[in-house]
N, C-alpha and C positions, 0 to 999 in steps of 0.2 A: 536049435537043439541044445546048444551049450547054455544059452540064456535060460531055457526052461529048467535045466538041471540046477542052475544057480538059484532060481526062484524057489524050487522045491526044497533045496538044501537050507534056504533061509527060513522058509515057512514051517518046515517039519518040526524042528525042536520047539518052535514057538507054539504050535498047535498042540503038542504033546504035553506041555507044561501044565501043571495043575493051577487053576485060577482060584486061589484062596485069598480072601480079603477079610481083614479084621479091623474093626474100629479102634480108635484110641481107648485106653483104659485108665480110669481114675484109681487111686489106691483104695478108695472106699468100695470099689466095685470088684476087686480081685477075688472076693469070696463068692461072687455070683456065678451061677452056672452059665454056660455058653449061650443059652437061649435068652438069658436076661441081661447080658452085657450091653446090648444095644440100648435097651430102655434105661439102664442105669447110667450110661454115658449121657444120654439126652437130659435126664433128670439132674444129674450132677452139674452139667454144663450150665443149665439155667440157674440152678441154685448158686453156683460160684459166681456167675456173672452178675446176678441181681444183688448179691451181697456187696459187690464193689460199686455198682452203678448208682449215680446220683444225677437226677435231671438237671441240666444246666438252667440257670435262672432266666436266660434269654428266651427259652421256650415257654416258660411260665408268663413272662412279660408279654410276649407276642400272642399268648393264648393259642399256641399251636395245637392242632388236633389232627389225628390221622395215624397211619401206620408207616413205619420205616423198617427196612430190611437191612440187617448187618450181615455181609458175607465175610467169612473168616476162614482161616486154615489152622489146622494143627500141624506144626512142622515136624520134620524128622527127628528133632530134638524134643518133641512133646510140648512145645510152647504154643500158646494161642496168639494169633496175630491177625489184626483186622486187614482185610483186602479192599473192601468197598462198602460204602454206606450211601444210600440214595437219598441224601439230604443236603440242602445248601448251607446248613448251619455248621460252621467250622467248629464252634464250641461243642456241638453234639458229637462230631467226628472225634475230636480230641478226647472227650470223656469216654466214648465207647472204646477207643483205642487204649486209653489208660486202664479201663476195666479189664480188658482182655490180657493186657500185659501183667496185671497184678494177680491173675488167676494162677493157681498152682500148676506145675508141670505134670504131664501125664505120660503114660507109656504110649509111644507113637503108634499110628496105624501101621498095619503090616499087609503086604501084598506079595504072595509067593515067598513068604519068609524074609522079605526085605522091608526095611523101614521106608515108608513113603509119606509124602505130604498129602493130606486129605482136606477137602474143602467142604464147608457147611454154610448154612444161613440161618439166622435167628430173627424172627419178626418182633418188632417193638411197637407197642401201641401207646399213643398219647391222647389225652392227658394222663398223667401218672397218679397213683394213689399211694397210701400207706407211707406218708412222710417222705415222698420224693423217690420212692422205688417203684419200679414197674410192677403192677399187680399181676401175679401169676394166675389170677382167676380170669384175666381177659381172654376172650375167645381166640384172639390171634395168637396168644402165647400158648394156649392149651394145645393148639396144633403144633405138633412136635417140630423140633429143629429139623430142617430138611437137609438131607445128605445128597449132594449133587453127583455122587458116583452113580446113583440110579437114575438121575434126571439132570445131568449137567447142563443140557441145553436150556432147561427151564431157568436155571440160575443165571446163565449168560444172557438170556433174553431179557430178564428183569433188569439186569445191570445196564443193558443197552437202552431200554425204554426209559430208564430213570435219568439218563443224561440230560443236562440242561441245554447242551449245544447240539444243533441239528447234525453237524458233520460227524460228531462222535457216535451217533446212532446209524450212520450211513454206511453204504458199501464202497465208499470212495477210498482210494489209496492214500495212506500217509506218505508224503514225498520221501523217497528213499535217500537218506543221508547217513553215512556210517556213524558219525558222531551222535546224531539224534537217536539212532536206533539202539545205542548201547543200553539205555534204560529199559527199553521195550524187551530186548533180548534177555536181560537179567530176570525180569518178572515172568516172561513167558517160559523160560527154562526152569524156573523154580516150580512152576505148576506142572502137574502131570497131564499126559495125553495131549500136549501141544506139539505143533509142527512149525519149525522156525526157518527152514532152509529157503523156501520160495518167497521172494520179496519182489515188490513192496507188499507190506501188510495192509489190510483194510482197517479203518477206524473201528468198525463194529467188532472185529476179531480182537484187536488189542484192548479195547475198552472193557472186555470181559475180564481182563486180568490186571489192567492198570487203570487207576482212577484218572482218566484224562481230564475230567472236569476240574479235579483238584490240582492237577499238574498245571493247568492253564490259569486257574484262579489265583494261585499263590504268586503269580507275576503281574496280575492286574493292578492298576493304580486307581482305586475308586475316587480319589480326591481330584482327579482330572475332570473338570466340568465343562471346559470349552470344547467346541466341535473339533478343533485341531488337536487338542490334547488327547481327547478320547480316540481319535482316529490314529494318532501316532503311537499311543501306548497300549490301547486296549481292544480296539474294534477293527472289523473289516471296513473298508471304504464304503461299501454299500451292502446292506442286509435287507432282504425281503422275505416275509414269511406270511403264509396264508393257510387256508384250510386244505391240508394235504400236500402243500408244496413249500419249498424254501429255496433261496438263492443268495449266495455271497459273491461279491466281486471285489478285487483288489487291483490297484495299479502299483506295481513294485519296481524296484530298481536293483541292478548289480553295477554299482559305480566303484571302480577300482583305479587307483593311481599307484604307480610304483617306479622303482629304479632298479635297473639291471647293470651289471658290470660290463656286459657285452652287447653290442648292437646299438639301438637307439638311445638317445639321452634319457628318455623316460618311457615307461609302459603305461597302458591304460586299458580299461574295458568299460564300455558304456552300453549297458543293456537295459531296455525298458520292457517291463513284463506286464501283461494283462492276463489275469487268471480269474476264471469264473467256475464256481462249484455250486451244485444244487441237487435237489431231489424231488421226485414226484411220488407221493405215497411212501410206503415203508419198504418197497422192494426195488425201486429204480432210482439210480443216481447218475449224474453226469459231471464231467469236468473238461475244461479246455484251457490251455495256456499258450500264449504266443509271446515269443522273445524276438525283439529287434535289436541287433547288436553290432557294434563296431569295436575292434580291439587291436592293440599292439602288445606283444608278449615278450617274455625273456628270449634271449638269442636262440637257445636250443629248441624252443617251441616254435618260433618263427621259422627256423630251419626245417622243422618237421612239416609245418603247414605248407611251405613252398617247395617241398620235395618234388622234383620233376620226373622221377622214375616212372616208367611205364607200369610198374607193379603197384603204384600208389596214386599218382596224380589223377584227380577226377577230370573227366572231359567237360568242356564248356565252363570251366571255372579256373580261378588263379590258385586255388589251394584247398586244403581240407583241415578245418579246425578239429582237433581230437575230441571225440565224443559229441560233437554238435553237427557236423556235416559240411557241405560245400560252402566255399567262400569266394567272394569277389574282391578285387583290390579296392582299398579305401585309402586315398592319399598315396604317399610314396612307399610306405612299408607297413601299412595296417590293412585290416580285413573287415569286410562286412559279411555277417553270417546270420540270416534269419532262421528261426526254428519254431515249429508248431507242434504241439502235442495235445491230445485229447482222447477221451474214451467214454463209453457208456457201460454202466454196470447194472446187472440185473440178478436178483437173488430170489428165485421162485419159492424156495423152501429152505429149511435149515441144513440140508445136505449139499445143495448145489449153488454155485455162483458162476455167472458168465460175464466176461468183459470183452469188448471190441473197441479197438482204437489204435492210436499211434503213440508209442512210448517205449519204455525200457523195462526189462525184467532181469532178475538175478536169481541164481540158484547156488546156495551154499551158506555156511555159517562163518566164513572167513572174510578177510578184507578183499582178497582176490577170489575169483572163481575160475576153475578149469572147465566147468561144464557150460555155464552161461553167465556172462558178465554184463554190466551196464556201461562198458567203456566205449561202445560204438555209438553212432548216430541213432536216434529213435527209429523204430521200425513199426510198420503196421502189424497188428497181432490180433488173434482171437484166442481167448483163454477160457478154459472150463475147469473148475475146481470142484472136486467131490470129496466130502469128508464124512466118515462114519467110523465109530468105535476107535480103533487104534490106527486107522488108515487115513491117509490124505493123498489123493490122486489128482494130479494136474496134467491136463493136455494143453499144449501151447503150439499154435501155428503162427509162423512168422513169414512175412513177405519182405525179403531182403533185396538189396540192390548192389550190383557191381558197377561202380561208376567209372572204371578205368577206360581210357580212350580206345585201346585195342579191341574191346568187346562191344563197342557202340554199333548198333544196327538201326538204320533209318533214323538217325539222330535221336535214338532212344537208348537209355542205359539198359544193360542186361538185368533181367529179373531172376530171382531165385526164390525157392520156397524151402522153409525149414520147419520140420515137424518134430515135436518133442513130447515124450512121455516122462513123467517123474512120479514115482510112487514112494511115499514116505511111510515108514512103519515104526511104531513105538513097540519094540520088542519087549522092553520093560520100562519102568518109570525112569530108569537111568540111561538106557541104550536105545538109540534111534538109528535105523538104517534107511538109506534111500537108494532106489534103483532108477537109473537114467538111461534113456536111449534117444537118439536123434537121427534124422535122415535129411539130407539136402538133395534137392532136385532142381533142374534148370527150368527157367521160365519159358524158353522156346519150345519145350515139350508140353507145356500146359501143366496145370496142377492136377496131379493124380488124386481123384476122390478117395482112392484107397487109403491115403494118409489121413483122411478124416475119421477113420475107424479108431475109436478111443481105446479099444481093448485088443489090439493086434500088435505083433512085433514088426517093426518097420523093416528089419532085415529081410523078412520074407517078401514084402512088397518090392523092395529094391531088387532082390534076386529075380523075381518074376518079371520085372520090367525090362531086363536085359543087362548085358555085361557093361559095367561102368556107367550105368544110367543114373547113378546117384552115389552119395557118400554117406555111409552109416557109421555111427560110433555108439559105444555103450559106456556107462560109468557107474560108479558106486560112491555113496557118501556114508559117513558114520559120525555119530556124535555120542559122547559119553559124559555124563555128569559125575565127575570124580567126587566133588562136594557140591553143596548148594551154590557156591560162588566160584567154582573152578570147573570149566568145561573143556573137554578135549574134542577136536573135530578133525576130519580128514576127507579127502576126495581122491578118486582114481578115475582117470579118463583113458579109455582104450580106443584108439583110432584103428589100429590094426596090430595083430600079434601073431607071430609064427610059432606054434607050439613045437614044431620040429626043431626050432632053433631058440628054444626058450632060455638057454644058458648063454646065448651069444647076443649080448646087447649091442654089439657092433653091427649087427645085421640091420639094414635100413628099414626093413618092414616091421621091426619091433617099435611101434610108435605109441607112446603112452605118456601120461603125466601124473604126478603125485603131489598131493598137498597134505601137510601135517601142521596142526596148530593148536593153540591153547588160549583160553580167555580166563582172566582172573578179575572178578568183580569185587568191589570194596576191598581192594588188595591191602594186606597187612593190617586189616581192621580199620582202615581209613575209609570213611564213607565217601562214595562217589569217586574213588580212585580206581581207574580201570587200566589193566595191563593186558597186552596181547602179543603173542609171538607166533610167527608163521614161516613155514618153509615151503617153497614151490619149485618144482622142476618139471620141465617138459622136454621130451626127447626130440631129436631132429626129425623133421618132416611130418610131425603131428599136426593135425588140422588141414594139411595140404592135400591136393588131389592131382591126378594126371591132368584133368581139365581144371584150370584155376577157378572157373566160374562155380565149380562144385566144392570149393573149399569151405571150411567152416568160418565164414567171415562176412562182414557187411560194411559197406562204405569204406573200403580200404583198411579196415581194422579187424583183428580177430574177434570172434564171438566168445572165445574163451579168455585166457589170460592176455592182457594187453601187450605183453612182450612177444607174443606169438609162440615160437618154439625154439629149441636149441639153446636152453638157458637154465640156470638155477638162480634162486633168489631167496634171501632171508630178510625178514622185516620184524621190527619191534615197534609197538605203538603204546603210548601212555596218554591217558586222558583224565583230566581232573575238573570237576564242576564245583562251583561254590556260588550260591545265590544266582545272579544273572550271568555270571562269568563261566566260560568254558575254555580251558586251555588244552592243547594237545601237542604231542611231539611224535614224529614218525621218522624212523631211521631204516634205510634200505641198503643192502649190499648184495650185489649179484654179478654174474658173468653171463654174457650172451655172445654167440658166434654169428657174425655178419658175413655176407657174401663179398669176397674181394672184387668181383666184377659181376656183370649182368648175365654172363653166359652159363654159369654153373650155380646150382643151388646147393648150399651147405646145410639146408634144413631149417633156417630161421625165418625166412620170408614165406609166409603161408600163401602168398599170391604167385609163387613160382611153381611150375609143374614139377612134381617129384621125378618125372622122366628125365629131367636135366640134373639129377643128383650126381655127386662127386664119385659115387661107387656104391656097390651093394654091401660091401663089408668094411670093417674097421672104421665105422662111424662112431664118433664120440661126442659127448656133451661139450658144447662150446667150440666146436670145430669151425674152421674158417678164420676170419680175422676176429680173434677173441677180444672183447672189450670188457673191462671191469667198470661197474657203475656203482657209485655211492651217492645217496640222496639223504639229506636231512631236511625235514619240513617242520617248522614250528608255527603254530597258529594260536590266536586268542580271539574270542568272540564275546560280545556283550549284547544280550538279548534286549531289544526294544519292545517289540509287540508280540506276545505269545499267540495272538490270533492268526498271524501270517508269517511268523518266524523271521521277521525283519531284524537284522543284527548289524552292529558295528563290528569290524574285524580288522586285524592286522596279521601279517605273516612274513616269514623269512624262509626262503628255500635256498639250499646250497646243493649243487650238483657237480660231481667230479666224474668225467667220462674219459677213461684211459684206454686207448686202442693199442694193440700189439704192433700194428703196422699203420703208419699215418700216410694217407694219400691226399691229393688235392680235394677229393670229394668225401673224404672220411678222416676227420681230424679229431684229436683229443681236445677236450675243452674243460674249462672250469667256469661255472655259472653261479652267481650270487644274485638273488632277486628278492627285493623287499617290496611289499604291497600293503595298502590299507584302503579301507572304503566302507561301504554299506551294501548289504545284500540280504536276500531271503534264500535260505538253503533249501532249494527245491530239487536238487539233483547232486550227484557226485561228479566232480570234475577231476580227472586223473591226469596230472602233469608229472607223475613219477615214472618216467620211462627213460 
């Protein structure tokens, strides 16, 4: 009932607002009546563009004929900017871009009395006439500039179909890597009516707003003529294309060597990667990736992997590599950990997409997520995404695993099911809200088909199944575009809350977490300089349950923030790109409360039953054995091959862990870890704990 009231309160003001939209206005059109303003804008845009445009000589030399479509926007400052041109000619793109930039500024488009960015498309027909200018008598030009507010999907579909590379038109996921996604987030957030919280993004979605062909082509080296040179710098190892199908295959590596001040004399990671991507027709795509790895890590990571606690250590293995899964011993102090991921993607129409596979998902606009992060081992999932108008609705069903020895039955790990609803709503062109709910159920009870219902509240299913038969949580996200390049974001996760004790945060049942953050693109007018600041805090006992199998976790790691609960954390990220180089710096400061022993839960370990809590009242953030954690992580990458993201890299990690009380099993430590190597950034690897 409370969630119904929340939905109504969010929707009501939105539905009552007047939906008034006005196109941009040239100075020469201000005397026109309201009915003629639209025709005047189209006519003046063509006139101003053709006044500047001159056909590049290379098109004349090549005797190019045909139609090209320029997709452009009028910004909130009233400036014209090219977004996409479906042409392989770099010279033509540069000339079209120059022509738009030289056009006079106009009064920007308005929506509900707010300045908004509006997108249009202009057809260009070749060959040209009249001394190098496009003839306005051409039939393609006589058809008016098309405004995608009324047919946005048509414009997007044209952009996808025009891509030179098969994967850019596909329903495949762009591998989720925070650094790689910075450029996508900026372009997606500048556009109106986009939804950016649920990740990974698909190529076809991003390609509607980012010219992925151009992003790739600017790093290609056409002078490489040998087979080895082309495969190293430009191409996939194997590419096959036929009538209605395509396939790419790569054999990649994550080879790292390093030195840490604690533990072994040197560290390493040796991962061989086989990845295959392909498509059948224009609606079905598939992907599979297999990793075979051995590694030895910095001291604090090795300590984490070899943790023998009953609330962590996987049965039938020597340890657990964070974010990857179970490991077996390799040599005296190294680990072998294979990982397999893969999925099928099907898009029957412009509104729906389905995915089924094994992998990771993420909800949020920040570096961390309190709702669903990608910090755990890959999970089997089924995802359904529905998008229409200002709404994007995602259903995600996860098959999780509790690998701890105490819950093994008949030599099998305990299974769990996680069902998630996430509704993203663009209230205005600046404000986005997201509604989240999830429910966890045990595998030994079987999967309740009621959770497959995409339009029902999970709390009602959990209630009808019986007392403590599941674990339900709700959440809220918000994003606000303060400026075109400054975005604010937040999350709220509520595991449980006692309205009768709303003012008493010391009550154990008030379990919730909060995230606040900001992103600054092209900071201080420096192109490709990105800054981000974020604060996260999660109250004790959040994500935990009376029955630990029903906690919000998978493979001994939380499904929310990787620190679990009972902590606060502040982080700052800086990222700068130039040519093939990407440099980044991340600084984290936080405090977390750990359990002094295994008998009592102070609220930080989500795999301990909250029935073993220290008490009902006077619970505070960081209670227990409080530790202060500081991490500085510096990275540099040099892109080798834009087709598979193979890069050279080097990094330096400094970690200072200071506990209030030092015990034989819980010690303060200082770690310094230097690494270098070659790898393809196919996933996020979180060593910042």
